[in-house]
C-alpha positions as CSV (number, residue, x, y, z in Angstrom):
1,M,-6.4,30.1,2.5
2,R,-9.4,30.1,4.8
3,T,-7.6,32.3,7.3
4,F,-6.6,34.7,4.6
5,K,-10.1,34.8,3.3
6,E,-11.6,35.5,6.7
7,K,-9.0,38.2,7.3
8,E,-9.0,39.9,3.9
9,G,-12.6,39.3,2.8
10,Q,-13.1,37.7,-0.7
11,V,-10.4,35.8,-2.4
12,F,-10.2,35.7,-6.2
13,L,-8.4,32.8,-7.7
14,S,-6.9,32.7,-11.1
15,D,-7.9,30.0,-13.5
16,E,-4.7,28.2,-12.8
17,A,-5.2,28.3,-9.1
18,R,-8.9,27.3,-9.4
19,A,-7.9,24.3,-11.6
20,A,-5.2,23.3,-9.1
21,L,-7.6,23.6,-6.2
22,D,-10.2,21.4,-8.1
23,T,-7.5,18.8,-8.8
24,F,-6.4,18.8,-5.2
25,T,-10.0,18.4,-4.0
26,R,-10.5,15.4,-6.4
27,L,-7.2,13.9,-5.2
28,E,-8.2,14.3,-1.6
29,E,-11.5,12.6,-2.2
30,H,-9.7,9.7,-4.1
31,Y,-7.2,9.4,-1.2
32,N,-10.1,9.2,1.3
33,E,-11.7,6.5,-0.8
34,V,-8.5,4.5,-0.9
35,L,-8.1,4.8,2.8
36,R,-11.7,3.4,3.3
37,K,-11.0,0.5,1.0
38,R,-7.7,-0.2,2.7
39,A,-9.4,-0.2,6.1
40,E,-12.1,-2.5,4.7
41,G,-9.5,-4.9,3.4
42,E,-7.7,-5.0,6.7
43,R,-11.0,-5.7,8.5
44,Q,-11.7,-8.5,6.1
45,I,-8.3,-10.0,6.7
46,E,-8.9,-9.9,10.5
47,V,-12.3,-11.6,10.1
48,L,-10.7,-14.3,8.1
49,K,-8.0,-14.8,10.7
50,R,-10.6,-15.1,13.5
51,S,-12.9,-17.3,11.3
52,D,-15.9,-15.0,12.1
53,A,-16.9,-15.3,8.4
54,I,-18.7,-18.6,9.1
55,I,-22.4,-18.7,9.8
56,G,-24.1,-22.0,10.2
57,N,-23.1,-24.2,7.3
58,Q,-22.4,-21.3,5.0
59,T,-18.6,-21.2,5.0
60,G,-16.5,-18.7,3.2
61,R,-18.6,-15.6,3.5
62,I,-17.0,-12.3,4.4
63,F,-19.0,-9.4,5.8
64,T,-18.2,-5.9,4.7
65,E,-19.7,-2.5,5.1
66,E,-18.8,-1.2,1.7
67,Q,-21.9,-1.6,-0.6
68,N,-20.1,-1.7,-3.9
69,A,-17.2,-3.8,-2.7
70,L,-16.3,-6.7,-4.9
71,L,-16.6,-9.0,-1.9
72,T,-20.1,-7.8,-1.3
73,I,-21.0,-8.7,-4.9
74,L,-19.4,-12.1,-4.6
75,N,-21.0,-12.8,-1.3
76,Q,-24.4,-12.0,-2.8
77,R,-23.7,-14.3,-5.8
78,L,-22.6,-17.1,-3.4
79,L,-25.8,-16.6,-1.3
80,D,-27.9,-16.8,-4.5
81,L,-26.3,-20.0,-5.6
82,I,-26.6,-21.6,-2.2
83,Q,-30.3,-20.6,-2.1
84,E,-30.9,-22.1,-5.6
85,R,-29.1,-25.3,-4.5
86,D,-31.2,-25.6,-1.4
87,T,-34.4,-25.1,-3.4
88,L,-33.3,-27.9,-5.7
89,L,-32.6,-30.1,-2.7
90,I,-36.3,-29.9,-1.8
91,N,-37.3,-31.9,-4.8
92,Y,-34.0,-33.7,-5.7
93,T,-31.3,-35.7,-4.1
94,P,-27.8,-34.4,-3.7
95,D,-26.7,-36.7,-6.5
96,H,-29.1,-35.2,-9.0
97,P,-27.4,-33.6,-12.0
98,Q,-29.0,-30.2,-11.4
99,V,-27.9,-30.2,-7.8
100,T,-24.4,-31.3,-8.6
101,E,-24.1,-28.6,-11.3
102,Q,-25.3,-26.0,-8.8
103,Q,-22.8,-27.3,-6.2
104,N,-20.0,-26.9,-8.8
105,K,-21.0,-23.3,-9.3
106,I,-20.9,-22.7,-5.6
107,D,-17.4,-24.3,-5.4
108,K,-16.1,-22.1,-8.2
109,C,-17.5,-19.0,-6.5
110,Q,-15.7,-19.9,-3.3
111,I,-12.3,-20.3,-5.0
């Protein structure tokens, strides 16, 4: 269509053609998003296979570039829980009920 437009000047689309073009554009954007998410999933699987997801004593984390990815949200939740547990460990022993409750939350988040 671009070639025709350059050759002939302006192109006027009917309402049907404009709607079809809009639908095609939305589908193309959705397709590109799906491709990005698929690539992200494949990268995460590769990270898990290589065990690069482990940093220090924080096991089970997966790093991802996608800001709104479910794994990013879960990783943040896991980090928050670990930080809360570590803060509790400053004042309490690992057997204290609050610490064990926090550890249970961490364990559930990692499942």
